[in-house]
C-alpha positions in Angstrom: 18.4 0.3 -29.2 14.7 1.3 -29.4 12.2 1.2 -26.6 10.3 -1.8 -28.1 13.5 -3.7 -28.6 14.4 -3.1 -25.0 11.0 -4.3 -24.0 11.4 -7.5 -26.1 14.7 -8.2 -24.4 13.3 -7.3 -20.9 16.2 -4.8 -20.4 16.1 -2.5 -17.5 14.7 0.9 -18.4 15.9 4.4 -17.3 13.9 7.5 -16.4 13.3 8.9 -20.0 12.3 5.4 -21.2 9.9 5.0 -18.4 8.2 8.3 -19.1 8.0 7.2 -22.8 6.2 4.0 -21.8 3.0 6.1 -21.1 3.1 7.1 -24.9 2.6 3.4 -25.9 -0.9 2.1 -26.4 -2.6 0.2 -23.7 -2.4 -3.2 -25.3 1.3 -2.9 -26.1 2.0 -2.2 -22.5 -0.4 -5.1 -21.4 1.6 -7.5 -23.7 5.0 -6.8 -22.1 3.7 -6.5 -18.5 1.6 -9.7 -18.8 4.6 -11.5 -20.2 6.7 -10.6 -17.2 3.8 -11.5 -14.8 3.3 -14.9 -16.4 7.1 -15.7 -16.2 6.9 -15.0 -12.4 3.6 -16.5 -11.4 1.7 -17.9 -14.4 -2.1 -17.3 -13.8 -1.7 -17.3 -9.9 -3.5 -14.2 -8.3 -2.6 -13.7 -4.7 -4.7 -12.6 -1.8 -4.8 -12.9 2.0 -7.6 -13.1 4.6 -7.0 -9.9 6.5 -8.7 -7.3 8.7 -7.9 -3.6 8.3 -8.1 -1.6 11.6 -7.9 2.2 11.7 -7.8 2.8 15.5 -7.9 6.6 15.5 -8.6 9.5 13.1 -7.3 12.4 15.2 -4.3 13.7 13.3 -1.6 16.4 13.9 -1.1 16.8 10.2 -3.4 18.1 7.5 -2.9 16.5 4.1 -5.0 18.0 1.4 -5.9 14.7 -0.1 -7.0 13.1 3.1 -10.7 12.5 4.0 -10.0 10.2 6.9 -8.5 12.4 9.6 -11.0 14.4 11.9 -11.3 18.0 10.6 -14.1 20.2 9.4 -14.8 17.9 6.4 -15.0 14.9 8.8 -16.1 16.2 12.3 -16.3 12.8 13.9 -13.0 12.2 15.9 -12.5 8.8 17.5 -9.8 6.8 19.2 -10.3 3.1 20.1 -9.2 1.7 23.4 -6.9 -1.3 23.5 -9.9 -3.4 24.6 -11.9 -2.3 21.6 -9.1 -3.2 19.2 -8.6 -6.6 20.9 -12.3 -7.2 20.5 -12.1 -6.5 16.8 -9.1 -8.9 16.4 -10.8 -11.6 18.4 -14.0 -11.3 16.4 -11.9 -11.4 13.1 -9.7 -14.3 14.3 -12.8 -16.5 14.5 -13.2 -16.0 10.8 -9.7 -17.2 10.1 -7.8 -13.9 9.4 -4.0 -14.3 9.1 -3.2 -10.6 9.3 -4.2 -7.3 10.9 -3.3 -4.3 8.9 -3.2 -1.3 11.3 -2.9 2.2 10.1 -3.9 5.3 12.1 -3.8 9.1 11.9 -1.0 10.9 13.7 -2.6 11.3 17.1 -0.6 13.5 19.4 -3.0 13.0 22.3 -2.6 9.4 23.2 1.3 8.8 23.6 3.6 6.2 22.4 2.3 3.5 24.8 -1.1 3.7 23.1 0.4 2.7 19.8 3.0 0.2 21.0 0.8 -1.3 23.7 -1.9 -2.1 21.2 0.6 -4.2 19.1 2.0 -5.9 22.2 -1.4 -6.9 23.4 -2.5 -8.2 20.1 0.6 -10.4 19.8 0.2 -11.7 23.4 -3.4 -12.7 22.8 -3.1 -13.7 19.1 0.5 -14.9 18.4 -0.6 -16.5 15.3 -1.7 -13.3 13.6 0.8 -11.2 11.6 0.8 -7.6 12.6 1.4 -5.2 9.6 1.4 -1.7 11.2 2.7 1.8 11.2 3.4 3.5 7.9 6.8 5.3 7.6 4.8 8.5 8.1 3.6 7.3 11.4 7.1 6.1 12.3 8.4 9.5 11.5 5.7 11.3 13.5 6.1 9.1 16.6 9.9 9.3 16.5 9.9 13.1 16.4 7.0 13.5 18.8 8.8 11.4 21.5 12.4 12.4 20.9 13.6 9.2 19.3 15.7 8.5 16.2 14.4 6.2 13.6 16.5 3.2 14.7 15.1 3.4 18.3 11.5 3.8 17.0 11.9 0.7 14.7 13.5 -1.3 17.4 10.5 -0.5 19.7 8.1 -1.7 17.0 9.9 -5.1 16.6 10.0 -5.4 20.5 6.3 -4.9 20.7 5.2 -7.3 18.0 5.2 -5.5 14.7 6.0 -8.1 11.9 6.0 -6.0 8.8 5.4 -2.4 7.7 2.7 -1.3 5.2 3.7 1.0 2.4 1.5 4.0 3.1 2.8 7.6 3.5 4.9 7.5 0.3 2.3 9.5 -1.7 4.6 11.0 -4.5 8.2 11.4 -3.7 8.7 14.7 -5.7 9.2 17.2 -2.9 7.3 20.1 -4.7 4.3 17.9 -4.9 4.6 16.8 -1.4 5.0 20.4 -0.2 1.6 21.1 -1.8 -0.4 18.0 -0.9 1.1 17.0 2.5 3.3 19.8 3.8 5.0 18.9 7.1 4.6 15.1 6.7 7.4 12.7 6.4 9.8 13.7 3.5 10.6 11.3 0.7 14.2 10.9 2.0 12.9 10.1 5.4 10.4 7.6 4.1 13.0 5.8 2.1 15.4 5.9 5.1 12.8 4.4 7.5 12.2 1.5 5.1 15.9 1.0 4.6 16.4 0.7 8.3 13.5 -1.7 8.5 14.9 -3.8 5.7 18.4 -3.9 7.3 16.8 -5.6 10.3 15.7 -8.4 8.0 12.2 -7.3 8.0 9.9 -6.8 4.9 7.7 -3.9 3.9 5.5 -2.7 1.0 5.6 0.5 -0.9 2.8 2.6 -2.3 2.3 5.6 -4.7 -0.7 7.8 -4.6 -1.4 9.1 -8.0 -4.2 10.8 -10.1 -4.1 14.1 -8.3 -1.7 17.0 -9.1 1.4 14.9 -10.0 2.6 14.3 -13.6 3.6 11.1 -15.2 7.3 11.9 -14.9 6.8 12.2 -11.1 5.4 8.7 -11.1 8.4 7.3 -12.9 10.7 9.1 -10.5 8.9 7.6 -7.6 9.3 4.1 -9.1 12.9 4.5 -9.7 13.7 5.7 -6.1 11.9 2.5 -4.9 13.9 0.4 -7.4 17.2 1.9 -6.2 16.4 1.1 -2.6 15.3 -2.4 -3.5 18.6 -3.0 -5.3 20.2 -2.1 -2.1 18.1 -4.0 0.5 15.8 -6.4 -1.3 13.2 -5.6 1.4 10.0 -4.7 -0.5 7.6 -7.4 -1.1 5.1 -5.4 -3.1 4.4 -2.1 -4.9 0.8 -0.7 -4.7 -0.2 2.2 -6.9 -3.1 3.9 -5.1 -5.7 5.9 -7.0 -6.4 9.2 -5.4 -10.0 9.4 -4.0 -11.8 12.5 -4.8 -14.5 13.0 -2.0 -14.4 15.0 1.3 -10.9 16.5 1.0 -9.2 19.8 0.2 -7.5 19.0 -3.2 -9.5 20.6 -5.9 -8.7 18.1 -8.7 -10.7 18.7 -11.8 -9.7 15.7 -14.0 -9.6 12.4 -12.4 -7.5 9.4 -13.4 -9.2 7.2 -16.1 -9.3 3.4 -15.9 -6.9 3.3 -18.9 -4.4 5.5 -17.0 -4.7 3.2 -14.0 -4.0 0.1 -16.1 -1.2 1.8 -17.9 0.3 2.7 -14.5 0.0 -0.9 -13.2 1.7 -2.3 -16.4 4.5 0.3 -16.3 5.2 -0.6 -12.6 5.5 -4.2 -13.6 8.0 -3.3 -16.4 10.0 -0.7 -14.4 10.1 -2.5 -11.1 11.9 -5.5 -12.2 13.2 -6.2 -8.7 10.1 -5.9 -6.6 8.3 -9.2 -6.7 4.6 -8.3 -6.6 2.5 -5.6 -8.1 -0.8 -5.1 -6.1 -4.1 -3.9 -7.7 -5.5 -2.6 -4.4 -9.2 -3.0 -5.1 -10.1 -0.6 -2.3 -9.0 2.3 -4.4 -9.4 1.0 -7.9 -12.8 -0.7 -7.7 -12.9 -4.4 -7.7 -13.8 -4.8 -11.4 -10.8 -2.6 -12.4 -8.5 -4.6 -10.0 -9.6 -7.9 -11.7 -8.8 -6.5 -15.1 -5.4 -5.3 -13.8 -4.4 -9.0 -13.5 -4.0 -8.9 -17.3 -1.8 -5.8 -17.1 0.9 -7.0 -14.7 -0.8 -7.1 -11.3 -0.5 -10.5 -9.4 -2.0 -9.5 -6.1 -5.5 -8.1 -5.0 -4.8 -7.5 -1.3 -7.4 -9.4 0.6 -10.8 -9.7 2.1 -10.2 -6.5 4.2 -13.4 -6.9 6.2 -13.4 -3.1 7.3 -11.6 -0.1 6.0 -12.0 3.5 7.0 -9.3 5.6 5.1 -10.1 5.1 1.5 -13.8 4.7 2.0 -13.9 8.1 3.7 -12.9 9.6 0.4 -15.4 7.7 -1.6 -14.0 4.2 -2.1 -16.4 1.2 -2.0 -14.2 -0.7 0.6 -15.9 0.1 4.0 -17.3 -3.4 4.6 -14.7 -5.6 2.7 -15.6 -8.6 0.8 -16.7 -12.2 1.8 -14.0 -14.8 1.2 -16.1 -17.1 -1.1 -17.2 -14.2 -3.3 -13.5 -12.9 -3.5 -12.4 -16.4 -4.7 -15.2 -16.7 -7.2 -14.5 -13.4 -8.7 -10.8 -14.3 -9.2 -11.7 -17.6 -10.8 -14.3 -16.0 -13.0 -11.7 -13.5 -14.4 -9.6 -16.5 -15.6 -7.0 -16.6 -12.8 -6.1 -19.1 -10.0 -6.8 -17.7 -6.5 -3.9 -18.3 -4.2 -4.3 -17.5 -0.6 -1.0 -16.3 0.8 0.4 -15.1 4.2 1.7 -11.7 4.8 5.1 -12.6 3.4 3.8 -14.2 0.3 4.2 -17.8 1.3 1.5 -19.9 -0.3 -1.2 -21.2 2.1 -3.9 -22.6 -0.3 -4.5 -22.8 -3.9 -8.2 -22.5 -4.5 
C-alpha cells in the first residue's frame, strides 16, 4: 500500500513512511493533517490564561543552544526569592490566570527546598492555580544533585503542589545530537522514564521537540515515534510542542535556519504521526504569532496562552518577552477563522469565545 493510500485510510505510519512525509508538498500534508484536526476539534483553537515564570538563570549545565542561562553571552545571573515569586503570582492572579508555568535553569546554589518550597507556597496561597513545573531535565538534575531516585523526586513534587509537568528538556532524542548540543544533560532514556513515572502516578505532562539546529529530519521522526511508543503505554501526554530553535546569543553556529514551510510541514507531520497524543501546539513564543495562527490550518489545535512574561525563548531572539493581552489573543484567533476556546491546563473547556 502506498503512502497516500495509507494517509487516505488514516493508517498508522512507521519510521520510513514518516521520513517520506517530508517529501510531500506542503498542501498535501496540510490536507491530511487538517482532516485529522477537524475530526478531533472542528474549528476550535485552544489556549489558556497563563503566566510563565523563570525564577533563576544560574545553571550547572552548558547547552550550546541556550541563551537563557547566565554565562559569558548572558552575564546577568539572577535568582528570585520565594516572596518575589509569590508577588508575581499574586499580581497575575488578579488578572485571572489559571496556570503558572515554572521552568528554571539547573541552579546548584539554592538547594532542593528553594525549588519545592516555591511550589508549596504558591499552592498554599493560591490553591485554585494549576502549577505546571519542572521539566524532566530539572527533575533529573535535582534528583542526582540531592541523591534521590526519580520516584522519590516525583513524589516530592506532588507532595509540594506540582500538578503537571511541562515538556521541556526533550530537545532531540538522538544521543549523538544530544551529545553535541547538550552534553551532560538528561539523556533521552531518562527523559522518557521520568515522564513514564509521572504518568504512572495518574499525572499528565507535555512533550517538546527542539528542531531547526543540527538535527536531521529522520531524527525528528525518531523523536516523535519514541513519544508515540510511550503514549501507547501510559496515555499521559496531553500535548506535543515542536519548538523552533532560536538563533541569537548562543553557541550553536547554525548557518541555515528553519523556514516557515519546514515548520508547517513538521506541525502537519506531528499531527499525522502522533495519532495518540491529543493536542498539537503551535507555541507562538518560538514560531512567531503569525506562523502559529497559520499552523492551525496544518494540524495545530493549541496556541499555548497569553504567557504574560517569558525569559527563555526571548533571550534567544523570540518576541515573547511580554506575552499578549487576552482580548488581542482572542481577536487574532477569530480573525484567522477559528473559534477561540479557553481551556484549563488539562484541556477541560472553560469558555468558548
